[in-house]
C-alpha positions in Angstrom: 56.1 -26.3 8.9 52.0 -26.9 8.8 50.9 -27.5 12.8 48.7 -30.5 12.3 46.5 -30.9 15.8 43.3 -32.3 16.6 42.1 -29.1 17.6 38.4 -28.8 18.9 36.4 -25.9 17.6 34.1 -27.7 14.8 32.5 -24.3 13.5 34.5 -21.2 12.8 33.5 -17.8 11.2 36.0 -15.3 10.2 36.1 -11.9 8.6 39.5 -11.0 7.4 41.1 -7.9 7.3 41.3 -8.6 3.5 43.8 -6.2 1.1 41.4 -4.0 -0.9 42.3 -2.1 -4.2 39.7 0.7 -4.8 39.6 2.5 -8.2 41.0 5.6 -7.4 43.1 6.7 -4.4 41.4 10.2 -4.9 37.7 9.0 -4.7 38.3 5.7 -3.0 40.4 5.5 -0.2 38.2 6.8 2.4 35.9 4.2 1.6 38.5 1.4 1.5 39.2 -1.0 4.2 42.7 0.1 5.1 41.6 3.7 6.1 39.7 1.7 9.0 42.1 -1.0 10.1 45.0 -2.6 9.3 44.9 -5.5 6.7 46.8 -8.2 6.0 48.7 -8.8 2.6 48.2 -12.2 0.5 50.9 -13.8 1.8 50.3 -13.5 5.2 46.5 -14.8 4.5 47.9 -17.5 2.2 50.0 -18.8 5.2 46.8 -18.5 7.8 45.9 -22.0 7.3 48.6 -23.1 9.7 47.4 -20.8 12.4 43.4 -22.2 11.6 45.0 -26.0 12.3 46.3 -25.0 16.0 42.3 -24.5 17.1 40.2 -26.4 14.3 38.8 -29.6 14.6 39.4 -32.3 12.0 35.9 -32.2 11.2 35.2 -28.2 11.2 32.7 -25.8 9.2 34.9 -23.0 8.1 32.6 -20.1 7.5 34.3 -16.9 5.7 33.3 -13.7 5.3 34.5 -12.7 1.4 34.2 -9.5 -0.5 32.7 -9.5 -4.1 35.4 -8.4 -6.1 38.2 -10.1 -4.7 36.2 -13.4 -4.1 38.3 -15.3 -6.4 41.3 -14.7 -4.4 39.8 -16.1 -1.2 39.6 -19.3 -3.3 43.1 -18.9 -3.6 43.3 -18.4 -0.1 41.8 -21.7 0.7 43.7 -23.2 -2.3 47.2 -22.1 -0.8 46.3 -23.4 2.9 45.4 -26.6 1.1 48.8 -26.8 -0.7 50.8 -26.5 2.6 48.8 -29.1 4.3 50.2 -32.5 4.0 47.5 -34.4 5.4 44.6 -34.7 2.7 41.6 -35.5 5.1 42.8 -31.9 7.1 42.5 -30.4 3.9 39.7 -27.5 3.0 36.6 -28.1 0.6 34.2 -25.6 -0.8 30.9 -26.3 0.1 28.5 -23.4 -1.0 27.6 -19.6 -0.3 26.2 -20.5 3.1 24.7 -16.8 3.5 24.5 -13.8 1.4 23.7 -10.2 3.7 21.4 -8.2 1.6 22.0 -4.8 3.0 18.8 -2.4 3.1 18.3 1.4 4.4 16.0 2.0 7.6 12.9 2.4 5.3 13.4 -1.0 3.5 14.9 0.2 0.0 18.0 -1.3 -0.8 21.5 -0.1 0.5 23.3 0.2 -2.5 27.1 0.9 -2.8 29.4 2.3 -5.6 30.1 -1.2 -7.0 32.2 -1.9 -9.8 29.9 -3.1 -12.9 26.9 -3.1 -10.6 26.0 -1.1 -7.7 26.9 -3.3 -4.8 24.8 -4.6 -2.3 25.3 -7.9 -1.0 28.2 -10.1 0.7 28.7 -13.6 0.8 29.3 -16.0 3.4 31.6 -18.8 2.1 31.2 -22.2 3.6 34.3 -24.8 3.3 34.4 -27.7 5.6 37.0 -30.8 6.1 36.2 -34.3 7.7 32.7 -35.1 8.3 30.6 -32.2 9.5 27.1 -33.1 10.5 24.1 -30.5 9.4 21.8 -30.3 12.1 19.1 -28.6 10.2 17.5 -28.2 7.1 15.9 -25.1 7.0 18.5 -22.3 7.7 18.0 -19.7 5.3 20.8 -18.4 3.2 19.7 -14.7 2.5 20.6 -12.2 5.6 18.4 -8.9 5.6 19.6 -5.6 7.6 18.1 -2.5 7.8 20.1 0.7 8.4 23.5 1.7 8.7 26.1 -0.6 10.2 29.5 0.2 10.9 32.1 -0.1 8.7 32.9 -4.0 8.3 30.2 -4.8 10.9 28.5 -7.8 10.5 25.0 -8.8 10.9 24.9 -10.9 14.6 22.2 -13.6 13.1 24.7 -15.2 11.2 26.1 -16.6 14.3 22.4 -18.0 15.5 21.9 -19.4 12.0 25.6 -21.2 12.2 24.4 -22.6 15.5 21.5 -24.1 14.2 23.1 -25.1 10.9 26.5 -27.4 12.6 27.8 -28.3 16.2 30.1 -26.2 18.2 32.2 -25.3 20.3 32.1 -22.0 17.9 34.9 -19.9 17.2 35.1 -16.1 15.6 38.0 -14.8 14.5 38.4 -11.1 13.7 35.4 -10.4 15.4 34.6 -7.0 16.3 32.5 -7.9 19.5 32.0 -10.8 22.1 28.9 -13.3 21.3 27.3 -15.7 23.9 28.6 -19.5 23.7 31.5 -18.4 20.9 34.8 -17.6 21.5 35.9 -14.4 20.0 39.0 -13.1 18.7 39.9 -9.7 17.5 42.1 -6.9 18.6 38.9 -4.7 19.5 37.2 -7.7 21.5 40.6 -9.0 23.1 43.3 -5.9 22.8 45.5 -8.6 21.6 47.3 -9.3 18.2 45.6 -12.4 16.6 48.5 -14.7 16.4 48.9 -14.1 20.5 45.3 -15.1 21.0 45.2 -18.3 18.9 48.7 -19.3 20.5 46.9 -19.2 24.3 44.2 -21.0 22.6 46.2 -23.2 21.7 48.3 -23.6 24.7 45.2 -24.1 26.6 44.1 -27.0 24.5 47.3 -28.9 24.8 47.1 -28.4 28.6 43.3 -29.7 28.4 45.0 -33.0 26.6 47.4 -33.3 28.6 45.2 -33.6 31.9 42.1 -35.7 30.0 
């Protein structure tokens, strides 16, 4: 059963703990997500839209970090959410690749990974919307560049600022690795809780606020 609510977060940034298959367990397992944190299975990800409905506003911009080799599975995941959503106005629509993260070394050279066919150097943030989302600024750049090595799965902080310029809040980040000013940030490394527990608390708080209004 889909949990359909009015919600209140108008911009949501998500860095899902994607399952990721490496070419060779002998040579690639140390670089896989599973060696750094617990990942979610595709069945669980395909059902996660119901969790978003607990906290997402009817008019909402959803920013999803994706992996190039499995980017098509991110679209399949959102399609699964829409199939479970009985209300057409609350279904997600793909708009564009909002941001392209270009990684560079400390001296400015491309920080290339092993890749699959070509040497990997970028990560995308996909933008999905539902309802009527207002764009606040027309000059927000797509390309995000960082210099120097970052922790595994760590993402550039500038993305938050660009989202704030692009669309109105309130702002929510899921599977966050650190707190960010002006945002509600949920993730085991921030709250110490399971993501489902934290989302249930948010939904409960919203319900209390709505009854008191």
